C-alpha positions in Angstrom: 0.0 0.0 0.0 2.9 2.4 0.7 4.1 1.9 -2.9 0.7 2.8 -4.3 0.7 6.1 -2.4 3.3 7.3 -4.9 0.6 7.2 -7.5 -2.0 9.2 -5.6 -3.4 12.3 -7.5 -1.8 15.7 -6.8 1.7 14.5 -6.0 3.1 15.8 -9.3 5.6 12.9 -9.5 3.8 10.3 -11.6 4.8 12.0 -14.8 8.4 11.8 -13.9 8.2 8.2 -12.8 6.5 7.4 -16.2 9.2 9.4 -18.0 12.0 7.6 -16.1 10.4 4.2 -17.0 10.2 5.1 -20.7 13.9 6.2 -20.6 14.8 2.9 -18.9 13.0 0.9 -21.6 14.7 2.8 -24.4 18.1 2.2 -22.8 17.5 -1.5 -22.5 16.1 -1.6 -26.1 19.0 0.3 -27.5 21.7 -1.7 -25.7 20.0 -4.9 -26.8 20.1 -3.8 -30.4 23.7 -2.9 -30.1 25.0 -6.1 -28.5 22.5 -8.9 -29.1 20.5 -8.8 -32.4 18.5 -12.0 -31.5 16.3 -9.9 -29.3 13.6 -7.6 -30.7 13.9 -9.6 -33.9 10.9 -8.1 -35.6 12.1 -4.6 -35.1 15.6 -5.5 -36.3 14.3 -7.3 -39.4 12.2 -4.2 -40.3 15.3 -2.0 -39.8 17.4 -4.3 -41.9 14.7 -4.3 -44.7 14.6 -0.5 -44.6 18.4 -0.3 -44.8 18.6 -2.8 -47.6 16.0 -0.9 -49.7 17.9 2.3 -49.2 21.5 1.0 -49.7 21.1 -2.3 -51.5 22.9 -4.2 -48.8 22.5 -5.3 -45.1 24.5 -2.9 -42.8 24.9 -3.9 -39.2 26.7 -0.7 -38.4 23.5 1.2 -39.1 21.7 -1.0 -36.6 24.4 -0.3 -34.0 24.1 3.4 -34.7 20.3 3.4 -34.2 20.7 1.4 -31.0 23.3 4.0 -29.8 20.9 6.9 -30.5 18.0 5.1 -28.8 20.3 4.4 -25.8 21.4 8.1 -25.5 17.8 9.3 -25.8 16.7 6.9 -23.1 19.6 7.9 -20.8 18.8 11.6 -21.3 15.1 10.9 -20.4 16.2 9.0 -17.3 18.5 11.7 -16.1 16.0 14.5 -16.7 13.2 12.5 -15.1 15.3 11.6 -12.1 16.4 15.2 -11.5 12.9 16.5 -11.7 11.6 13.7 -9.5 14.3 14.4 -6.8 13.6 18.2 -7.1 10.0 17.6 -6.5 10.7 15.4 -3.4 13.3 17.8 -2.1 10.9 20.7 -2.6 8.6 19.1 -0.1 11.3 18.6 2.4 13.5 21.8 2.0 11.7 24.2 -0.4 14.4 26.9 -0.2 17.3 24.6 -1.2 16.0 22.7 -4.2 18.6 24.1 -6.5 21.5 22.6 -4.5 20.7 18.9 -4.3 24.2 17.8 -5.3 25.8 20.3 -2.9 23.5 19.1 -0.1 24.3 15.5 -0.6 28.1 16.1 -0.8 28.0 18.4 2.2 26.1 15.8 4.2 28.4 13.0 3.2 31.4 15.0 4.2 29.9 15.8 7.6 29.0 12.2 8.1 32.7 11.3 7.7 33.8 14.0 10.2 35.2 13.3 13.6 33.2 13.0 16.8 33.7 16.3 18.6 32.7 17.3 22.1 32.9 21.0 22.9 32.9 22.0 26.5 32.4 25.6 27.7 29.8 28.3 27.6 29.1 31.9 26.6 29.7 33.4 23.2 33.0 31.6 22.7 31.4 28.1 22.7 28.7 29.1 20.3 31.3 30.6 17.9 33.1 27.3 17.8 29.9 25.4 17.2 29.0 27.5 14.2 32.2 26.4 12.5 32.2 22.8 13.7 28.7 22.0 12.6 29.8 22.5 9.0 32.6 19.9 9.3 31.0 17.0 11.2 27.6 15.5 12.0 28.9 14.1 15.3 28.9 17.2 17.5 28.0 17.5 21.1 28.1 20.8 23.1 28.4 20.4 26.9 27.3 23.7 28.4 27.7 25.3 31.8 24.5 26.2 33.7 26.0 28.3 36.5 24.8 31.7 35.0 22.9 33.7 37.5 22.7 37.1 35.8 20.2 38.8 33.5 17.3 36.9 32.0 18.8 33.5 32.8 19.3 34.4 36.4 15.7 35.7 36.8 14.2 32.6 35.2 16.4 30.3 37.2 15.3 31.9 40.5 11.6 32.4 39.6 11.0 29.0 38.0 13.6 26.8 39.8 15.2 25.7 36.5 18.8 25.6 35.3 20.1 28.7 33.6 18.9 28.6 29.9 21.1 31.4 28.4 24.2 29.5 27.3 22.0 26.6 26.2 20.0 28.9 24.1 23.1 30.3 22.4 24.4 26.8 21.6 21.0 25.7 20.1 20.9 28.8 17.9 24.5 28.2 16.8 23.8 24.6 15.8 20.4 25.2 14.2 20.0 24.3 10.5 18.5 27.8 9.7 20.8 29.7 12.1 20.1 33.3 10.8 16.3 33.0 11.2 16.6 31.3 14.6 19.1 33.8 15.9 16.9 36.7 15.0 13.9 35.2 16.8 15.7 33.6 19.8 18.0 36.5 20.6 15.2 39.0 20.6 14.9 40.7 24.0 11.7 42.3 25.2 11.8 46.0 26.0 9.6 48.1 28.1 9.2 48.0 31.9 6.8 45.0 32.3 7.5 41.5 33.6 8.9 40.4 30.2 11.4 43.3 30.0 14.9 42.1 29.6 14.0 38.5 28.8 15.1 36.9 25.6 12.6 34.9 23.5 14.9 31.9 23.5 15.2 31.8 27.3 11.4 31.9 27.6 11.1 29.1 25.0 13.5 26.9 26.9 11.9 27.7 30.2 8.5 26.7 28.8 9.9 23.4 27.6 11.5 22.7 30.9 8.3 23.4 32.8 6.4 21.2 30.3 8.7 18.2 30.4 10.0 18.8 34.0 13.4 17.5 32.8 16.1 19.7 31.2 17.5 16.9 29.0 14.1 16.0 27.5 13.4 19.7 27.0 16.6 20.2 25.1 15.9 17.2 23.0 12.5 18.7 22.1 14.1 22.1 21.3 16.8 20.4 19.2 14.0 18.6 17.2 12.0 21.8 16.7 15.1 23.8 15.6 16.6 21.0 13.5 19.8 21.2 15.4 22.9 19.6 14.0 24.2 17.6 16.9 23.4 17.6 20.6 23.3 20.2 23.3 23.5 18.9 26.9 24.2 20.6 30.2 27.1 19.4 32.3 24.7 18.9 35.2 21.0 19.4 35.8 21.7 20.7 39.3 21.2 24.4 39.8 24.9 25.2 40.2 26.2 28.4 41.9 29.8 29.5 41.6 31.8 30.5 44.7 35.2 32.1 44.2 37.9 32.3 46.9 40.1 35.3 46.2 43.8 35.6 46.9 43.1 38.1 49.7 40.9 35.6 51.4 37.5 37.1 50.5 34.8 34.8 49.1 32.4 35.9 46.3 29.2 34.0 45.4 27.6 34.1 42.0 28.9 33.9 38.4 27.9 37.5 37.6 29.6 39.0 40.7 33.0 37.2 40.4 34.4 39.4 37.6 33.2 42.6 39.3 35.5 42.3 42.4 38.7 43.1 40.4 40.6 40.6 42.6 42.7 37.6 41.5 41.0 34.3 41.9 42.7 31.6 44.0 40.1 28.8 43.9 36.7 28.2 42.3 34.0 26.0 43.8 30.5 24.9 42.8 27.5 24.7 45.1 26.1 22.2 45.8 29.3 20.2 46.1 29.7 17.1 44.1 26.8 17.7 41.6 25.8 14.8 39.4 26.8 14.9 35.7 24.4 14.3 32.9 24.9 10.7 31.6 24.7 11.9 27.9 27.6 14.2 28.5 29.8 11.4 30.0 28.9 9.0 27.2 29.7 11.6 24.5 33.2 12.2 26.1 33.9 8.5 26.1 33.1 8.2 22.4 34.8 11.5 21.3 37.7 11.8 18.9 38.3 15.4 19.8 37.4 17.2 23.1 37.7 21.0 23.2 37.8 23.3 26.2 36.9 26.9 25.4 37.2 29.4 24.0 35.5 31.5 26.7 35.8 32.9 30.2 38.2 30.6 32.0 36.6 30.7 35.5 32.9 31.3 34.6 32.5 29.3 31.4 35.1 26.5 31.1 36.0 25.5 34.7 32.4 25.2 36.0 31.8 22.2 33.8 35.0 20.5 35.0 34.1 21.1 38.7 31.4 18.5 38.3 33.5 15.5 39.5 32.2 12.9 37.0 33.0 15.4 34.2 36.6 15.8 35.3 37.0 12.0 35.7 35.5 11.4 32.2 37.9 13.9 30.7 40.9 12.4 32.3 39.9 8.9 31.2 39.0 9.9 27.6 41.3 8.7 24.8 40.3 11.7 22.7 42.6 14.5 21.6 42.1 17.2 24.2 42.6 20.7 23.1 42.4 23.9 25.2 41.5 26.9 23.1 43.1 29.9 24.8 41.5 33.3 24.8 43.2 35.9 22.6 42.8 38.6 25.3 42.9 38.7 29.1 39.5 39.2 30.8 39.3 41.9 33.4 38.3 40.5 36.8 39.2 36.9 35.8 42.5 36.5 34.0 44.3 39.9 34.5 47.9 39.4 33.6 47.5 35.7 32.7 49.8 34.1 30.2 48.8 31.0 28.2 50.5 28.7 30.7 48.6 30.4 33.5 45.3 29.5 31.9 46.4 25.8 31.6 47.9 25.8 35.1 44.6 27.0 36.5 42.8 24.1 34.8 45.3 21.6 36.2 45.0 23.0 39.7 41.3 22.7 39.7 40.9 19.4 37.8 44.2 17.6 37.8 46.7 16.6 35.1 45.8 14.7 31.9 42.9 16.9 30.8 44.8 18.9 28.1 47.0 17.5 25.3 47.3 20.5 23.0 46.9 24.2 23.4 45.6 26.3 20.5 47.1 29.8 20.6 46.1 32.7 18.4 49.2 34.2 16.7 47.5 37.2 15.1 47.3 40.7 16.6 44.3 42.9 15.8 44.8 46.4 14.5 46.4 48.9 17.0 43.2 51.0 17.2 41.3 47.9 18.4 44.0 47.0 20.9 44.0 50.6 22.2 40.3 50.4 23.0 40.8 47.1 24.8 43.7 48.5 26.8 41.5 51.2 28.1 39.1 48.5 29.4 42.0 46.6 31.1 42.3 43.8 28.5 45.6 42.9 26.9 46.7 40.2 24.4 47.5 36.9 26.2 51.2 36.3 26.2 52.2 33.0 24.5 54.9 31.7 26.9 55.5 28.6 24.8 58.7 27.7 26.7 56.7 27.2 29.9 54.2 25.1 28.0 57.0 22.8 26.8 58.3 22.5 30.4 54.8 21.5 31.4 54.9 18.7 28.8 52.3 20.3 26.6 52.2 20.5 22.8 50.9 23.7 21.3 49.7 25.0 17.9 49.8 28.7 16.8 47.3 29.8 14.2 45.4 32.8 13.1 41.9 32.2 14.4 40.6 35.8 14.8 37.8 37.3 12.9 38.2 40.6 11.1 36.2 43.5 12.7 36.1 46.0 15.5 36.0 43.4 18.2 38.6 40.8 19.2 36.7 37.6 18.6 37.4 34.1 17.2 36.4 33.4 13.7 34.2 30.3 13.6 35.5 28.9 10.3 39.2 29.5 11.1 38.8 28.0 14.5 37.0 24.9 13.3 39.5 24.4 10.5 42.5 24.7 12.9 41.0 22.1 15.3 40.3 19.6 12.5 43.8 20.2 11.2 45.2 19.4 14.6 43.3 16.1 14.6 44.6 15.2 11.2 48.1 16.1 12.1 48.0 13.9 15.2 46.4 11.0 13.4 48.9 11.3 10.6 51.7 11.0 13.2 53.1 14.5 12.5 55.9 15.1 15.0 54.9 17.6 17.7 57.7 19.9 16.9 56.5 20.1 13.3 53.0 21.2 14.1 53.9 24.9 14.0 55.4 24.5 10.6 52.4 22.4 9.5 50.0 25.1 10.4 52.2 27.9 9.0 52.2 26.0 5.7 48.5 25.3 5.8 47.7 29.0 6.1 
């Protein structure tokens, strides 16, 4: 019965099926005439008689030529019918991309062969990475921090008793099939002075799903299906985490949004409640990953909160994946003032333990001086790449230009994703660690 449904009126595909069938018959008929004259004997005798009356002799070459012409006509009909049939089917599935069927198939096949990537972090840095990686692999999982307590996320978290939706929203938008449209809708913030003022549409959407399903994981799966997300977005924990920072002067600051405002150097970061449970899907993704990335993003408020979940730290240490820390290009006031690249990695080791970073990806491109001057006035400087210290720590590093052009210092999603994939290829190709810098310099 399912096969007969293809013949229902109004589908506009029966004509192309019929045309394809005629083409197939002509191809079979033509090839048979060319290679086995015992078939279709009546037609062949008629053709021989016509040729004899016209030329006075039997000419098998003419029969072969006719068969070749018939074969070509049949093949053309088959190709045209198949293309129109596929266009009609694709028009029902993706009406805005019917002219790029070959490109779509090639792009999907290339992504299906891509590595299994787990990206850990939060904030805008993680979503930037995801925008580039979703073009290179179909096996992508974002593990996102849920410790945000400011703005719209913080209000929904306190009023509804849910995990912070803000960073989850950004990742869903970045991984959506139709990112531009989704970003426009989901990033919209309500104005005015009412109860909705300051809330983003995406946060309210996720809050509604979490209230409906009473489970963040199920809500995110539903959101991913609605948005046609390429990959998975999972929180590191479903507990309502709160950050606590112990400063070098002994003071203690609670709350992700308050930590950078103190202007003091952070000695130790904690999460409350202690020993939160990790999401099983996050642990499973890390166990199966080929590449695990940390960052880019705020070291203490985006990257480390995920790793302070004990099961997450243990899974990262046990993973056989290539573990790459993507260092920020600029220091962050209130978090990493005066930090070098090695200081970033050392902070991770002090909180999580060794064995969680194999490679460090370092930006080697300085933005224009007028841009740097504006950042200096805000207390932000380029992160010093102290590669000698990294070597003494036993770490490998890769320098590459991963910055986007523009008035802000930000990573470029495509350059960043390309650099990460190249690291994986270099490692799997047994490129000697000391040659990685040369490898990337040549690749650029």
